[in-house]
SEFIZA-348724 format. One record per atom (N, C-alpha, C, O): x, y, z; residue in three letters. Coordinates in steps of 0.1 Angstrom, whole numbers, plus 2048, in hexadecimal, padded with zeros to 3 digits. Each point is the difference from the previous one (the first is absolute). Last residue first. Layout:
N
XYZALA;...
END
This chain:
82
86C710733ARG;8047F27FBARG;7FC7FE7F2ARG;8037F57FBARG;80C839822THR;7F47F97FBTHR;8057F27FATHR;80B8007FBTHR;80C81F82EPRO;8017FC7F2PRO;7F47F87FCPRO;7FB7F7807PRO;80383081DARG;8027F1800ARG;8017FC7F1ARG;7F78047F8ARG;81382C824ILE;7FA7FA7F4ILE;8037F1800ILE;80C7FC802ILE;7EF82F825GLY;8087F77F9GLY;7F97FB7F3GLY;7F48047FDGLY;7FC81E822VAL;80A7FA808VAL;8087F67F9VAL;80A7FA806VAL;7D48347F2VAL;8057F47FAVAL;80B7FA809VAL;80A808803VAL;7CC817810ASN;80E7FF7FCASN;8047F37F9ASN;7FB7F5804ASN;7DB81B813GLY;8028087F4GLY;80E7FF7FAGLY;8038077F7GLY;7ED7D3829LYS;7F880C800LYS;8028077F3LYS;7FD7FB7F5LYS;8217E3806GLU;7FB80180EGLU;7FA80E802GLU;80780A7FFGLU;8057D37D4PHE;7FD80D806PHE;7FD7FE80FPHE;7F97F6804PHE;81E7F17CCMET;7FC7FE80EMET;7FE80D807MET;80A808800MET;7F87E27CALEU;80280B809LEU;7FA7FD80ELEU;7F57FA801LEU;8077EA7D7GLY;80C7FE809GLY;80280B809GLY;8097FE809GLY;7D27F97D7ASN;80C8057F9ASN;80C7FF808ASN;80B8047FCASN;7CA7F0816PRO;8047F77F5PRO;80C8047F9PRO;8087F87FBPRO;7F3819838TYR;7F78017F4TYR;8067F77F5TYR;80B7FB801TYR;7F680B838ILE;8087FC7F4ILE;7F67FF7F4ILE;7F67F9801ILE;80E81F834ASP;7F77FB7F5ASP;8097FD7F4ASP;8098087FDASP;7FF7FC83BILE;8058027F3ILE;7F87FA7F6ILE;7FD7F4800ILE;80481D836GLU;7F77F97F6GLU;8058047F2GLU;80080B7FCGLU;8127F683CARG;8028047F2ARG;7F67F77F7ARG;7FF7F4802ARG;80980882ESER;7F780A7FESER;8008057F1SER;7F98097FCSER;8197C880CGLY;7FF80980CGLY;7F580A7FDGLY;7F47FC7FDGLY;8127EF7DBASN;80C7FD808ASN;7FF80A80CASN;80480B7FFASN;7DF7E17D4ILE;7FE80780DILE;80C7FC809ILE;8017F4803ILE;7F180D7C5ILE;8097FA80AILE;7FE80980DILE;80180C7FFILE;7E07E87D2ARG;80480A80BARG;8097F880AARG;7FD7F5804ARG;7EE8087C4SER;8037FA80DSER;80580B809SER;80380B7FCSER;7EC7FF7D9THR;7FD7F2800THR;8037F980DTHR;7FB7F5802THR;7F383F7F3PRO;80B7F8804PRO;7FD7F17FFPRO;7F57FC803PRO;7F08247DCVAL;8027FF80EVAL;80C7F7804VAL;8057F97F7VAL;7F38277DBGLY;7FA7F5807GLY;80380180FGLY;80480A806GLY;81F80F7DEGLN;7F27FD7FBGLN;7FB7F4807GLN;8077F6803GLN;820833809VAL;7FC7F27FEVAL;7F37FF7F9VAL;7F880A800VAL;81C821806GLN;80B7F8804GLN;7FE7F17FDGLN;8097F97FCGLN;7D98307FFGLY;8057F97F5GLY;80D7F7803GLY;8067FC7F6GLY;7DB820826ALA;80D8067FCALA;8067F97F4ALA;8098057FAALA;7CF7EA81ASER;7FD80D7FASER;80D8087FCSER;7FF8087F7SER;8057CD81FGLN;7F97FF7F3GLN;7FE80D7F9GLN;8028027F4GLN;8107FE838ARG;80A7FA7F6ARG;7F97FF7F2ARG;8078037F6ARG;7DD80A82EGLU;80A80A7FDGLU;80A7FC7F5GLU;8038077F7GLU;7DE7D981ALEU;7F980A7F7LEU;80A80B7FCLEU;8008057F5LEU;80F7DC82BILE;7FE7F97F3ILE;7FA80A7F6ILE;8048007F5ILE;80180E838TRP;80D8007F8TRP;7FE7F97F3TRP;8068057F6TRP;7DA81782BASN;7FF7F37FAASN;80C7FF7F6ASN;7FF8057F5ASN;80081C838PRO;7FE7FE7F1PRO;7FF7F27FCPRO;8057F7807PRO;7EE822828GLU;8097F67FBGLU;7FD7FF7F1GLU;7F57FC7FCGLU;7F5822825MET;8058037F3MET;80B7F77FBMET;8088047F8MET;7E27FB834GLN;7F67FC7F6GLN;8068037F2GLN;7FA7FA7F6GLN;81F811831ARG;7FE7F2800ARG;7F77FC7F4ARG;8027F57FAARG;80583980FARG;80C7FA7FAARG;7FE7F17FFARG;8057FA7F6ARG;7D981E81FGLU;8008037F2GLU;80C7F97F9GLU;7FF7FA7F6GLU;7FE804839HIS;7F57F87FAHIS;8008027F1HIS;7FF7F67F9HIS;81E825821ARG;8047F2800ARG;7F77F77F9ARG;8037F77F9ARG;7F083680EASP;80B7FF7F7ASP;8057F27FEASP;8027FB7F5ASP;7DC80E82BCYS;7FB8017F3CYS;80B7FF7F6CYS;7FE7F97F6CYS;80C809838LYS;7FA7F37FCLYS;7FC8017F2LYS;8017F67F9LYS;80F83181DARG;80A7F87F9ARG;7FB7F27FCARG;8057FA7F7ARG;7E9838816ASP;7FA7F3800ASP;8097F77F8ASP;7FF7FE7F4ASP;808832829ASP;8027F97F4ASP;7FA7F2801ASP;8017F980AASP;80A83B810ALA;7F77F47FFALA;8017FA7F3ALA;8008077F5ALA;815823817GLN;8087F4801GLN;7F87F3800GLN;8057F67FFGLN;7E78367FFALA;8097FF7F5ALA;8087F3800ALA;8047FB7F6ALA;7DF81282FILE;7F97FC7F4ILE;8097FD7F4ILE;7FD7F77F9ILE;81681B82EGLY;7FB7F2803GLY;7F87FB7F4GLY;8017F47FDGLY;80E838802LEU;80C7F77FFLEU;7FB7F2802LEU;8057F77F9LEU;7DC82B80DSER;8037FE7F2SER;80C7F77FESER;8007F87F6SER;7F3814836ALA;7F67F87FAALA;8037FD7F1ALA;7FE7F57FBALA;81E82981DILE;8027F2805ILE;7F67F67F9ILE;8037F57FCILE;7F98397FALEU;80C7FB7FALEU;8027F1805LEU;8047F77F8LEU;7D982281BALA;7FD7FD7F2ALA;80C7FA7F9ALA;7FF7F77F8ALA;806817835LEU;7F87F47FFLEU;7FC7FC7F2LEU;8007F57FCLEU;81983380BALA;8087F4804ALA;7F87F47FFALA;8047F67FBALA;7E58327FFILE;8097FE7F5ILE;8097F3802ILE;8017F87F7ILE;7E381782CLEU;7F87FB7F5LEU;8097FD7F4LEU;7FD7F67F9LEU;81781F82BVAL;7FC7F2804VAL;7F87FA7F5VAL;8027F47FDVAL;80A8397FFTHR;80C7F87FETHR;7FD7F1803THR;8047F77FATHR;7DB82A80DLYS;8027FE7F2LYS;80B7F77FELYS;8007F77F7LYS;7F8817835MET;7F57F77FBMET;8027FC7F1MET;7FE7F57FCMET;
END
């Protein structure tokens, strides 16, 4: 009888240990999208807001007055200033 109770306790604890709420993790990641414009400004990479934006498919490239072109947190090029 003791062996049966121990076996049932082990099986129950394994079932509880593997339970996970994965919906919560995905929901938090979706809400934590950073504001790239504010991140660039706080890092001192640029001043002000982008003057234009190029949208090519799923890519969004912000162009600043100093010619720097950013896609999310990455510099993707420099446009010559006129």
